PDB file of N, CA, C, O and CB in Angstrom:
ATOM      1  N   MET A   1      27.487  39.336  87.983  1.00  0.00           N
ATOM      2  CA  MET A   1      26.653  39.338  86.917  1.00  0.00           C
ATOM      3  C   MET A   1      27.336  40.832  86.173  1.00  0.00           C
ATOM      4  O   MET A   1      27.745  41.811  86.797  1.00  0.00           O
ATOM      5  CB  MET A   1      24.884  39.317  87.442  1.00  0.00           C
ATOM      6  N   ILE A   2      27.318  40.719  85.230  1.00  0.00           N
ATOM      7  CA  ILE A   2      27.697  41.796  84.344  1.00  0.00           C
ATOM      8  C   ILE A   2      26.944  43.179  84.183  1.00  0.00           C
ATOM      9  O   ILE A   2      25.862  43.245  83.599  1.00  0.00           O
ATOM     10  CB  ILE A   2      27.707  41.235  83.149  1.00  0.00           C
ATOM     11  N   PRO A   3      27.573  44.277  84.732  1.00  0.00           N
ATOM     12  CA  PRO A   3      26.714  45.639  84.523  1.00  0.00           C
ATOM     13  C   PRO A   3      26.365  45.797  82.914  1.00  0.00           C
ATOM     14  O   PRO A   3      26.835  45.387  81.853  1.00  0.00           O
ATOM     15  CB  PRO A   3      27.674  47.091  85.076  1.00  0.00           C
ATOM     16  N   ALA A   4      25.408  46.523  83.292  1.00  0.00           N
ATOM     17  CA  ALA A   4      24.558  46.971  81.735  1.00  0.00           C
ATOM     18  C   ALA A   4      25.642  47.781  81.364  1.00  0.00           C
ATOM     19  O   ALA A   4      26.305  48.336  82.240  1.00  0.00           O
ATOM     20  CB  ALA A   4      22.851  47.954  81.736  1.00  0.00           C
ATOM     21  N   PRO A   5      25.959  47.949  79.915  1.00  0.00           N
ATOM     22  CA  PRO A   5      26.695  48.825  79.239  1.00  0.00           C
ATOM     23  C   PRO A   5      25.850  50.376  79.088  1.00  0.00           C
ATOM     24  O   PRO A   5      24.666  50.653  79.281  1.00  0.00           O
ATOM     25  CB  PRO A   5      27.036  48.086  77.839  1.00  0.00           C
ATOM     26  N   THR A   6      27.070  51.263  78.638  1.00  0.00           N
ATOM     27  CA  THR A   6      26.743  52.379  78.804  1.00  0.00           C
ATOM     28  C   THR A   6      27.315  52.720  77.431  1.00  0.00           C
ATOM     29  O   THR A   6      28.517  52.722  77.166  1.00  0.00           O
ATOM     30  CB  THR A   6      27.175  53.035  80.078  1.00  0.00           C
ATOM     31  N   ILE A   7      25.887  53.133  76.217  1.00  0.00           N
ATOM     32  CA  ILE A   7      26.589  53.666  75.127  1.00  0.00           C
ATOM     33  C   ILE A   7      26.310  55.051  74.857  1.00  0.00           C
ATOM     34  O   ILE A   7      25.292  55.521  75.365  1.00  0.00           O
ATOM     35  CB  ILE A   7      26.344  52.932  74.002  1.00  0.00           C
ATOM     36  N   TYR A   8      27.171  55.913  74.017  1.00  0.00           N
ATOM     37  CA  TYR A   8      27.042  57.026  73.511  1.00  0.00           C
ATOM     38  C   TYR A   8      26.873  57.182  72.202  1.00  0.00           C
ATOM     39  O   TYR A   8      27.459  56.543  71.328  1.00  0.00           O
ATOM     40  CB  TYR A   8      27.863  57.624  73.835  1.00  0.00           C
ATOM     41  N   LEU A   9      25.981  58.127  72.033  1.00  0.00           N
ATOM     42  CA  LEU A   9      25.168  58.195  70.199  1.00  0.00           C
ATOM     43  C   LEU A   9      25.391  59.597  70.065  1.00  0.00           C
ATOM     44  O   LEU A   9      25.138  60.376  70.984  1.00  0.00           O
ATOM     45  CB  LEU A   9      23.094  57.777  69.901  1.00  0.00           C
ATOM     46  N   SER A  10      25.859  59.961  68.943  1.00  0.00           N
ATOM     47  CA  SER A  10      26.079  61.132  68.621  1.00  0.00           C
ATOM     48  C   SER A  10      25.056  61.683  67.562  1.00  0.00           C
ATOM     49  O   SER A  10      24.780  60.913  66.642  1.00  0.00           O
ATOM     50  CB  SER A  10      27.375  61.173  68.242  1.00  0.00           C
ATOM     51  N   ALA A  11      24.538  62.759  67.576  1.00  0.00           N
ATOM     52  CA  ALA A  11      23.813  63.382  66.396  1.00  0.00           C
ATOM     53  C   ALA A  11      23.545  64.708  66.044  1.00  0.00           C
ATOM     54  O   ALA A  11      22.464  65.225  66.325  1.00  0.00           O
ATOM     55  CB  ALA A  11      22.762  62.982  66.378  1.00  0.00           C
ATOM     56  N   GLY A  12      24.424  65.299  65.461  1.00  0.00           N
ATOM     57  CA  GLY A  12      24.446  66.744  65.058  1.00  0.00           C
ATOM     58  C   GLY A  12      23.495  67.690  64.279  1.00  0.00           C
ATOM     59  O   GLY A  12      23.505  68.921  64.286  1.00  0.00           O
ATOM     60  N   GLU A  13      22.481  66.657  63.453  1.00  0.00           N
ATOM     61  CA  GLU A  13      21.340  67.364  62.635  1.00  0.00           C
ATOM     62  C   GLU A  13      20.063  66.469  62.698  1.00  0.00           C
ATOM     63  O   GLU A  13      20.238  65.331  63.133  1.00  0.00           O
ATOM     64  CB  GLU A  13      21.784  67.600  61.015  1.00  0.00           C
ATOM     65  N   PRO A  14      18.804  66.829  62.323  1.00  0.00           N
ATOM     66  CA  PRO A  14      17.987  66.149  62.162  1.00  0.00           C
ATOM     67  C   PRO A  14      17.853  64.641  61.509  1.00  0.00           C
ATOM     68  O   PRO A  14      17.138  63.818  62.080  1.00  0.00           O
ATOM     69  CB  PRO A  14      17.479  66.876  61.760  1.00  0.00           C
ATOM     70  N   SER A  15      18.542  64.305  60.326  1.00  0.00           N
ATOM     71  CA  SER A  15      18.721  62.945  59.738  1.00  0.00           C
ATOM     72  C   SER A  15      19.468  62.374  60.610  1.00  0.00           C
ATOM     73  O   SER A  15      19.170  61.185  60.726  1.00  0.00           O
ATOM     74  CB  SER A  15      19.305  62.829  58.398  1.00  0.00           C
ATOM     75  N   GLY A  16      20.594  62.814  61.496  1.00  0.00           N
ATOM     76  CA  GLY A  16      21.552  62.006  61.969  1.00  0.00           C
ATOM     77  C   GLY A  16      20.287  61.649  63.270  1.00  0.00           C
ATOM     78  O   GLY A  16      20.236  60.484  63.664  1.00  0.00           O
ATOM     79  N   ASP A  17      19.456  62.532  63.794  1.00  0.00           N
ATOM     80  CA  ASP A  17      18.872  62.142  64.900  1.00  0.00           C
ATOM     81  C   ASP A  17      17.937  61.018  64.740  1.00  0.00           C
ATOM     82  O   ASP A  17      17.604  60.230  65.625  1.00  0.00           O
ATOM     83  CB  ASP A  17      18.286  63.185  65.445  1.00  0.00           C
ATOM     84  N   ALA A  18      17.535  61.032  63.465  1.00  0.00           N
ATOM     85  CA  ALA A  18      16.646  59.676  62.951  1.00  0.00           C
ATOM     86  C   ALA A  18      16.975  58.582  62.848  1.00  0.00           C
ATOM     87  O   ALA A  18      16.361  57.578  63.210  1.00  0.00           O
ATOM     88  CB  ALA A  18      16.210  59.649  61.889  1.00  0.00           C
ATOM     89  N   HIS A  19      18.345  58.691  62.158  1.00  0.00           N
ATOM     90  CA  HIS A  19      19.167  57.027  61.865  1.00  0.00           C
ATOM     91  C   HIS A  19      19.718  56.879  63.359  1.00  0.00           C
ATOM     92  O   HIS A  19      19.895  55.686  63.609  1.00  0.00           O
ATOM     93  CB  HIS A  19      20.811  56.973  60.427  1.00  0.00           C
ATOM     94  N   ALA A  20      20.035  57.688  64.394  1.00  0.00           N
ATOM     95  CA  ALA A  20      20.932  57.340  65.749  1.00  0.00           C
ATOM     96  C   ALA A  20      19.585  57.037  66.545  1.00  0.00           C
ATOM     97  O   ALA A  20      19.736  56.096  67.324  1.00  0.00           O
ATOM     98  CB  ALA A  20      22.092  58.785  66.521  1.00  0.00           C
ATOM     99  N   SER A  21      18.172  57.649  66.551  1.00  0.00           N
ATOM    100  CA  SER A  21      16.904  56.833  67.223  1.00  0.00           C
ATOM    101  C   SER A  21      16.694  55.684  66.952  1.00  0.00           C
ATOM    102  O   SER A  21      16.031  55.035  67.761  1.00  0.00           O
ATOM    103  CB  SER A  21      15.718  57.273  67.001  1.00  0.00           C
ATOM    104  N   ALA A  22      17.167  55.053  65.766  1.00  0.00           N
ATOM    105  CA  ALA A  22      16.525  53.833  65.165  1.00  0.00           C
ATOM    106  C   ALA A  22      17.737  52.855  66.207  1.00  0.00           C
ATOM    107  O   ALA A  22      17.378  52.080  67.093  1.00  0.00           O
ATOM    108  CB  ALA A  22      16.588  53.703  63.032  1.00  0.00           C
ATOM    109  N   VAL A  23      18.993  53.096  65.879  1.00  0.00           N
ATOM    110  CA  VAL A  23      19.797  52.321  66.349  1.00  0.00           C
ATOM    111  C   VAL A  23      19.463  52.427  67.941  1.00  0.00           C
ATOM    112  O   VAL A  23      19.496  51.382  68.592  1.00  0.00           O
ATOM    113  CB  VAL A  23      21.183  52.660  65.856  1.00  0.00           C
ATOM    114  N   ALA A  24      19.235  53.303  68.405  1.00  0.00           N
ATOM    115  CA  ALA A  24      18.859  53.380  69.890  1.00  0.00           C
ATOM    116  C   ALA A  24      17.799  52.604  70.341  1.00  0.00           C
ATOM    117  O   ALA A  24      17.809  52.138  71.480  1.00  0.00           O
ATOM    118  CB  ALA A  24      18.526  54.661  70.271  1.00  0.00           C
ATOM    119  N   ALA A  25      16.920  52.425  69.591  1.00  0.00           N
ATOM    120  CA  ALA A  25      15.465  51.747  69.623  1.00  0.00           C
ATOM    121  C   ALA A  25      15.961  50.233  69.465  1.00  0.00           C
ATOM    122  O   ALA A  25      15.436  49.381  70.182  1.00  0.00           O
ATOM    123  CB  ALA A  25      14.281  52.304  68.247  1.00  0.00           C
ATOM    124  N   ALA A  26      16.893  49.892  68.608  1.00  0.00           N
ATOM    125  CA  ALA A  26      16.981  48.424  68.034  1.00  0.00           C
ATOM    126  C   ALA A  26      17.977  47.837  69.282  1.00  0.00           C
ATOM    127  O   ALA A  26      17.999  46.676  69.689  1.00  0.00           O
ATOM    128  CB  ALA A  26      17.757  48.304  66.212  1.00  0.00           C
ATOM    129  N   LEU A  27      18.795  48.983  69.770  1.00  0.00           N
ATOM    130  CA  LEU A  27      19.582  48.321  71.084  1.00  0.00           C
ATOM    131  C   LEU A  27      19.033  48.150  72.212  1.00  0.00           C
ATOM    132  O   LEU A  27      19.553  47.442  73.075  1.00  0.00           O
ATOM    133  CB  LEU A  27      20.629  48.973  71.510  1.00  0.00           C
ATOM    134  N   LYS A  28      17.884  48.781  72.378  1.00  0.00           N
ATOM    135  CA  LYS A  28      16.781  48.620  73.637  1.00  0.00           C
ATOM    136  C   LYS A  28      16.197  47.521  73.545  1.00  0.00           C
ATOM    137  O   LYS A  28      16.011  46.818  74.538  1.00  0.00           O
ATOM    138  CB  LYS A  28      15.655  49.609  73.751  1.00  0.00           C
ATOM    139  N   ARG A  29      15.785  47.159  72.269  1.00  0.00           N
ATOM    140  CA  ARG A  29      15.055  45.791  72.033  1.00  0.00           C
ATOM    141  C   ARG A  29      15.936  44.666  72.660  1.00  0.00           C
ATOM    142  O   ARG A  29      15.614  43.963  73.619  1.00  0.00           O
ATOM    143  CB  ARG A  29      14.820  45.476  70.379  1.00  0.00           C
ATOM    144  N   ARG A  30      16.961  44.622  72.042  1.00  0.00           N
ATOM    145  CA  ARG A  30      18.069  43.618  71.963  1.00  0.00           C
ATOM    146  C   ARG A  30      18.512  43.534  73.383  1.00  0.00           C
ATOM    147  O   ARG A  30      18.419  42.452  73.963  1.00  0.00           O
ATOM    148  CB  ARG A  30      19.293  44.031  70.945  1.00  0.00           C
ATOM    149  N   LEU A  31      18.988  44.583  73.994  1.00  0.00           N
ATOM    150  CA  LEU A  31      19.741  44.876  75.467  1.00  0.00           C
ATOM    151  C   LEU A  31      18.610  45.920  76.322  1.00  0.00           C
ATOM    152  O   LEU A  31      18.823  47.133  76.314  1.00  0.00           O
ATOM    153  CB  LEU A  31      21.532  45.824  75.191  1.00  0.00           C
ATOM    154  N   PRO A  32      17.575  45.431  76.948  1.00  0.00           N
ATOM    155  CA  PRO A  32      16.706  46.209  77.586  1.00  0.00           C
ATOM    156  C   PRO A  32      17.605  46.795  78.837  1.00  0.00           C
ATOM    157  O   PRO A  32      17.100  47.841  79.246  1.00  0.00           O
ATOM    158  CB  PRO A  32      15.377  45.366  77.977  1.00  0.00           C
ATOM    159  N   GLN A  33      18.549  46.498  79.413  1.00  0.00           N
ATOM    160  CA  GLN A  33      19.081  46.971  80.521  1.00  0.00           C
ATOM    161  C   GLN A  33      20.320  48.151  79.736  1.00  0.00           C
ATOM    162  O   GLN A  33      21.059  48.801  80.475  1.00  0.00           O
ATOM    163  CB  GLN A  33      19.692  45.558  81.551  1.00  0.00           C
ATOM    164  N   VAL A  34      20.383  48.259  78.607  1.00  0.00           N
ATOM    165  CA  VAL A  34      21.494  49.349  77.988  1.00  0.00           C
ATOM    166  C   VAL A  34      20.974  50.699  78.602  1.00  0.00           C
ATOM    167  O   VAL A  34      19.818  51.046  78.844  1.00  0.00           O
ATOM    168  CB  VAL A  34      21.530  49.449  76.101  1.00  0.00           C
ATOM    169  N   ALA A  35      22.063  51.302  78.768  1.00  0.00           N
ATOM    170  CA  ALA A  35      21.901  53.017  79.230  1.00  0.00           C
ATOM    171  C   ALA A  35      22.486  53.530  77.822  1.00  0.00           C
ATOM    172  O   ALA A  35      23.475  53.069  77.253  1.00  0.00           O
ATOM    173  CB  ALA A  35      23.037  53.691  80.886  1.00  0.00           C
ATOM    174  N   ILE A  36      21.607  54.653  77.353  1.00  0.00           N
ATOM    175  CA  ILE A  36      22.341  55.105  76.204  1.00  0.00           C
ATOM    176  C   ILE A  36      22.160  56.670  76.559  1.00  0.00           C
ATOM    177  O   ILE A  36      21.131  57.251  76.906  1.00  0.00           O
ATOM    178  CB  ILE A  36      21.715  54.546  74.641  1.00  0.00           C
ATOM    179  N   GLU A  37      23.419  57.165  76.376  1.00  0.00           N
ATOM    180  CA  GLU A  37      23.515  58.881  76.575  1.00  0.00           C
ATOM    181  C   GLU A  37      23.860  59.236  75.235  1.00  0.00           C
ATOM    182  O   GLU A  37      24.477  58.501  74.464  1.00  0.00           O
ATOM    183  CB  GLU A  37      24.764  59.549  77.737  1.00  0.00           C
ATOM    184  N   ALA A  38      23.355  60.624  74.930  1.00  0.00           N
ATOM    185  CA  ALA A  38      23.519  60.911  73.570  1.00  0.00           C
ATOM    186  C   ALA A  38      23.806  62.535  73.629  1.00  0.00           C
ATOM    187  O   ALA A  38      23.695  63.279  74.604  1.00  0.00           O
ATOM    188  CB  ALA A  38      22.161  60.430  72.658  1.00  0.00           C
ATOM    189  N   PHE A  39      24.192  62.837  72.337  1.00  0.00           N
ATOM    190  CA  PHE A  39      24.262  64.305  72.118  1.00  0.00           C
ATOM    191  C   PHE A  39      23.173  64.054  70.690  1.00  0.00           C
ATOM    192  O   PHE A  39      23.577  63.388  69.737  1.00  0.00           O
ATOM    193  CB  PHE A  39      26.144  65.078  71.845  1.00  0.00           C
ATOM    194  N   GLY A  40      21.823  64.653  70.701  1.00  0.00           N
ATOM    195  CA  GLY A  40      21.085  64.941  69.574  1.00  0.00           C
ATOM    196  C   GLY A  40      19.745  65.430  69.929  1.00  0.00           C
ATOM    197  O   GLY A  40      19.769  66.391  70.697  1.00  0.00           O
ATOM    198  N   GLY A  41      18.565  65.013  69.563  1.00  0.00           N
ATOM    199  CA  GLY A  41      17.455  65.702  69.626  1.00  0.00           C
ATOM    200  C   GLY A  41      16.288  65.071  70.157  1.00  0.00           C
ATOM    201  O   GLY A  41      16.353  64.237  71.060  1.00  0.00           O
ATOM    202  N   PRO A  42      14.996  65.525  69.511  1.00  0.00           N
ATOM    203  CA  PRO A  42      13.729  64.727  70.148  1.00  0.00           C
ATOM    204  C   PRO A  42      13.589  63.408  70.014  1.00  0.00           C
ATOM    205  O   PRO A  42      13.222  62.669  70.928  1.00  0.00           O
ATOM    206  CB  PRO A  42      12.534  65.138  69.675  1.00  0.00           C
ATOM    207  N   ARG A  43      13.915  62.989  68.693  1.00  0.00           N
ATOM    208  CA  ARG A  43      13.960  61.248  68.002  1.00  0.00           C
ATOM    209  C   ARG A  43      14.727  60.382  69.296  1.00  0.00           C
ATOM    210  O   ARG A  43      14.099  59.643  70.054  1.00  0.00           O
ATOM    211  CB  ARG A  43      15.232  61.070  66.155  1.00  0.00           C
ATOM    212  N   LEU A  44      16.059  60.606  69.373  1.00  0.00           N
ATOM    213  CA  LEU A  44      16.759  60.079  70.417  1.00  0.00           C
ATOM    214  C   LEU A  44      16.279  59.810  71.729  1.00  0.00           C
ATOM    215  O   LEU A  44      16.069  58.713  72.246  1.00  0.00           O
ATOM    216  CB  LEU A  44      17.656  60.752  70.557  1.00  0.00           C
ATOM    217  N   GLU A  45      16.129  60.981  72.214  1.00  0.00           N
ATOM    218  CA  GLU A  45      15.039  60.956  73.531  1.00  0.00           C
ATOM    219  C   GLU A  45      14.053  60.293  73.512  1.00  0.00           C
ATOM    220  O   GLU A  45      13.850  59.700  74.571  1.00  0.00           O
ATOM    221  CB  GLU A  45      14.444  62.069  73.883  1.00  0.00           C
ATOM    222  N   ALA A  46      12.954  60.053  72.329  1.00  0.00           N
ATOM    223  CA  ALA A  46      11.699  59.549  72.420  1.00  0.00           C
ATOM    224  C   ALA A  46      12.187  57.840  72.540  1.00  0.00           C
ATOM    225  O   ALA A  46      11.751  56.887  73.185  1.00  0.00           O
ATOM    226  CB  ALA A  46      10.667  60.072  71.013  1.00  0.00           C
ATOM    227  N   ALA A  47      13.293  58.020  71.583  1.00  0.00           N
ATOM    228  CA  ALA A  47      13.509  56.406  71.583  1.00  0.00           C
ATOM    229  C   ALA A  47      14.549  55.644  73.049  1.00  0.00           C
ATOM    230  O   ALA A  47      15.170  54.582  73.059  1.00  0.00           O
ATOM    231  CB  ALA A  47      14.450  56.087  69.908  1.00  0.00           C
ATOM    232  N   GLY A  48      14.406  56.586  74.046  1.00  0.00           N
ATOM    233  CA  GLY A  48      15.126  56.039  75.093  1.00  0.00           C
ATOM    234  C   GLY A  48      16.189  56.341  75.686  1.00  0.00           C
ATOM    235  O   GLY A  48      16.484  55.925  76.807  1.00  0.00           O
ATOM    236  N   ALA A  49      17.178  57.430  74.694  1.00  0.00           N
ATOM    237  CA  ALA A  49      18.323  57.569  74.984  1.00  0.00           C
ATOM    238  C   ALA A  49      18.125  58.856  76.317  1.00  0.00           C
ATOM    239  O   ALA A  49      17.190  59.597  76.622  1.00  0.00           O
ATOM    240  CB  ALA A  49      19.189  57.876  73.553  1.00  0.00           C
ATOM    241  N   ARG A  50      19.279  58.681  76.772  1.00  0.00           N
ATOM    242  CA  ARG A  50      19.264  60.134  77.725  1.00  0.00           C
ATOM    243  C   ARG A  50      20.049  61.329  76.959  1.00  0.00           C
ATOM    244  O   ARG A  50      21.248  61.245  76.690  1.00  0.00           O
ATOM    245  CB  ARG A  50      20.142  59.883  79.356  1.00  0.00           C
ATOM    246  N   VAL A  51      19.516  62.072  76.747  1.00  0.00           N
ATOM    247  CA  VAL A  51      20.279  63.096  75.850  1.00  0.00           C
ATOM    248  C   VAL A  51      21.001  64.538  76.604  1.00  0.00           C
ATOM    249  O   VAL A  51      20.461  65.584  76.965  1.00  0.00           O
ATOM    250  CB  VAL A  51      19.118  63.611  74.723  1.00  0.00           C
ATOM    251  N   LEU A  52      22.149  64.184  76.650  1.00  0.00           N
ATOM    252  CA  LEU A  52      22.858  64.982  77.445  1.00  0.00           C
ATOM    253  C   LEU A  52      23.035  66.758  77.061  1.00  0.00           C
ATOM    254  O   LEU A  52      22.891  67.727  77.806  1.00  0.00           O
ATOM    255  CB  LEU A  52      24.167  64.235  77.452  1.00  0.00           C
ATOM    256  N   ASP A  53      23.412  66.686  75.553  1.00  0.00           N
ATOM    257  CA  ASP A  53      23.308  67.906  75.014  1.00  0.00           C
ATOM    258  C   ASP A  53      22.279  68.032  73.838  1.00  0.00           C
ATOM    259  O   ASP A  53      22.055  67.113  73.050  1.00  0.00           O
ATOM    260  CB  ASP A  53      24.601  68.279  74.620  1.00  0.00           C
ATOM    261  N   ARG A  54      21.720  69.171  73.800  1.00  0.00           N
ATOM    262  CA  ARG A  54      20.665  69.026  72.563  1.00  0.00           C
ATOM    263  C   ARG A  54      21.528  69.645  71.357  1.00  0.00           C
ATOM    264  O   ARG A  54      22.525  70.361  71.455  1.00  0.00           O
ATOM    265  CB  ARG A  54      19.051  69.974  72.821  1.00  0.00           C
ATOM    266  N   MET A  55      20.850  69.156  70.121  1.00  0.00           N
ATOM    267  CA  MET A  55      21.402  69.446  69.021  1.00  0.00           C
ATOM    268  C   MET A  55      21.396  70.606  68.279  1.00  0.00           C
ATOM    269  O   MET A  55      22.174  71.079  67.450  1.00  0.00           O
ATOM    270  CB  MET A  55      21.101  68.741  68.423  1.00  0.00           C
ATOM    271  N   GLU A  56      19.952  71.097  68.937  1.00  0.00           N
ATOM    272  CA  GLU A  56      19.439  72.045  68.256  1.00  0.00           C
ATOM    273  C   GLU A  56      20.098  73.317  69.106  1.00  0.00           C
ATOM    274  O   GLU A  56      19.646  74.457  68.996  1.00  0.00           O
ATOM    275  CB  GLU A  56      17.816  71.903  68.154  1.00  0.00           C
ATOM    276  N   ARG A  57      20.943  73.064  69.753  1.00  0.00           N
ATOM    277  CA  ARG A  57      21.558  74.431  70.301  1.00  0.00           C
ATOM    278  C   ARG A  57      22.969  74.586  69.534  1.00  0.00           C
ATOM    279  O   ARG A  57      23.490  75.660  69.233  1.00  0.00           O
ATOM    280  CB  ARG A  57      21.804  74.399  72.096  1.00  0.00           C
ATOM    281  N   PHE A  58      23.426  73.440  69.307  1.00  0.00           N
ATOM    282  CA  PHE A  58      24.560  73.797  68.057  1.00  0.00           C
ATOM    283  C   PHE A  58      24.616  73.925  66.567  1.00  0.00           C
ATOM    284  O   PHE A  58      25.510  74.451  65.904  1.00  0.00           O
ATOM    285  CB  PHE A  58      25.392  72.985  68.080  1.00  0.00           C
ATOM    286  N   SER A  59      23.271  73.233  66.058  1.00  0.00           N
ATOM    287  CA  SER A  59      23.163  73.365  64.610  1.00  0.00           C
ATOM    288  C   SER A  59      23.008  74.691  64.033  1.00  0.00           C
ATOM    289  O   SER A  59      22.457  75.705  64.460  1.00  0.00           O
ATOM    290  CB  SER A  59      22.113  72.629  64.172  1.00  0.00           C
ATOM    291  N   VAL A  60      23.629  74.432  62.956  1.00  0.00           N
ATOM    292  CA  VAL A  60      23.657  75.726  61.966  1.00  0.00           C
ATOM    293  C   VAL A  60      23.317  75.094  60.190  1.00  0.00           C
ATOM    294  O   VAL A  60      23.868  74.125  59.667  1.00  0.00           O
ATOM    295  CB  VAL A  60      25.560  76.576  62.118  1.00  0.00           C
ATOM    296  N   VAL A  61      22.495  75.797  59.702  1.00  0.00           N
ATOM    297  CA  VAL A  61      22.430  76.056  58.405  1.00  0.00           C
ATOM    298  C   VAL A  61      22.543  77.378  57.728  1.00  0.00           C
ATOM    299  O   VAL A  61      22.169  78.464  58.170  1.00  0.00           O
ATOM    300  CB  VAL A  61      21.434  75.599  58.100  1.00  0.00           C
ATOM    301  N   GLY A  62      23.080  77.137  56.662  1.00  0.00           N
ATOM    302  CA  GLY A  62      23.635  78.745  55.613  1.00  0.00           C
ATOM    303  C   GLY A  62      25.081  78.841  55.798  1.00  0.00           C
ATOM    304  O   GLY A  62      25.883  78.069  56.323  1.00  0.00           O
ATOM    305  N   VAL A  63      25.202  79.872  55.292  1.00  0.00           N
ATOM    306  CA  VAL A  63      26.505  80.096  55.338  1.00  0.00           C
ATOM    307  C   VAL A  63      26.936  81.116  56.493  1.00  0.00           C
ATOM    308  O   VAL A  63      26.279  82.143  56.664  1.00  0.00           O
ATOM    309  CB  VAL A  63      26.888  80.537  54.021  1.00  0.00           C
ATOM    310  N   VAL A  64      27.946  80.844  57.208  1.00  0.00           N
ATOM    311  CA  VAL A  64      28.233  81.162  58.355  1.00  0.00           C
ATOM    312  C   VAL A  64      29.576  82.021  58.111  1.00  0.00           C
ATOM    313  O   VAL A  64      30.171  82.521  59.066  1.00  0.00           O
ATOM    314  CB  VAL A  64      28.290  79.941  59.243  1.00  0.00           C
TER     315      VAL A  64
END
C-alpha cells in the first residue's frame, strides 16, 4: 500500500491563507488520507491543515 502523501502549503498573509485553504479543502476532498502541513492562518487550519507556524507572527503591513 502506498503511504498517504504529505503536502506543505505556505501562506504569509490573509489573501494567501484564503487561497491556500481552498487548495487544502480540494485536496482533502480528492485524497482524504492526505496530510497537509502549513505556514498559514485560521482558514488553512479550518480547512484541515496542521499549521506549524502562524502567519500572524510574521505578517507586516506598512513601512518598516
